[in-house]
N, C-alpha and C positions, 0 to 999 in steps of 0.2 A: 486351748489357746495355742496359736501358732507363734513360732519364734523366727527371728531373722539372725543371720550370722554375717558379720563383716568379713569378707574374704581376705582383706589385708591383715587384720589382727586376729581373726578367729574367734572374736568375742561374740557371744550370742546374747540376744536381748528379746524380751517378751514383747508381743504386740497386743493390740486389742482385737485381733482378728481370730475368728473361729473357722475351723474347716467347714467346707460346704458339704452337706449331706448329698447322697445320691438323689434323693427327692428334690433337693434344692437345685442340683445340676439339671435335672429333668425340667423343672419349672423355668429356669433361665433359658434353656433351649427352646421351650415353647414361646416364651416372650420374644426371643430373637427371631423365631420364624414369623411370628405375628408382626414384628417391627419390619422385617424384610418385605412382607406383603404390603404393609402400609406405605413404606418408602417407595416401592415400585409403583404403587398407584398414584403417588404424588407427582411424578414426572421428573424429567431431567433437570429443569431449571430449579425446582425446589431442592433436589438433591445437591446440585452445585452450590446453592446458597448455604445449605446445611454444612457441606464440607468446608466451605470458606469460613463459616462461623466456628466450626470445630478447630480449624487450623489457627484461627486468631486466638482461641482459648488456649491452645497448646503453647503458642508463642508468648502469650501473656504470663503463663505459668512456667516458662522455661527455666528460670533460676531455681525454683523449687523442684522441678522435675529432674534437673541436672544434679542437684544435691542428693536426691534419693537414688538416682542411678549410680552416682559415684559410690555411695555407701553400700549399695546392694550388689554391685558388680565388681568393685575394686578397680575399675578403669578410671583413669584420670580425666579431668575436665578436658584436656587437650585431645584425648583419644575419642571421646564420646561422639563428636560430630561425624567422624568417619564411620562409626558403627551404624549410623542411620541410613546409609546407602547413599 
């Protein structure tokens, strides 16, 4: 079981996450290589639509993502937008 630590308070908490095994990392790398090949074969227009959909999903989940980022990094809400580039 992996834990997380709030950098502001130093308090650790359990998560429901398990460490990834070496074999699991290898499998994920194979899936990524396969996905890269598939995406390349789909063409630029498909990839552009996919990126637009992914961006929309991130924007839709922004509040939840910011809450997690604040708790995991210790950065304040005001500072986070500047960290994204």
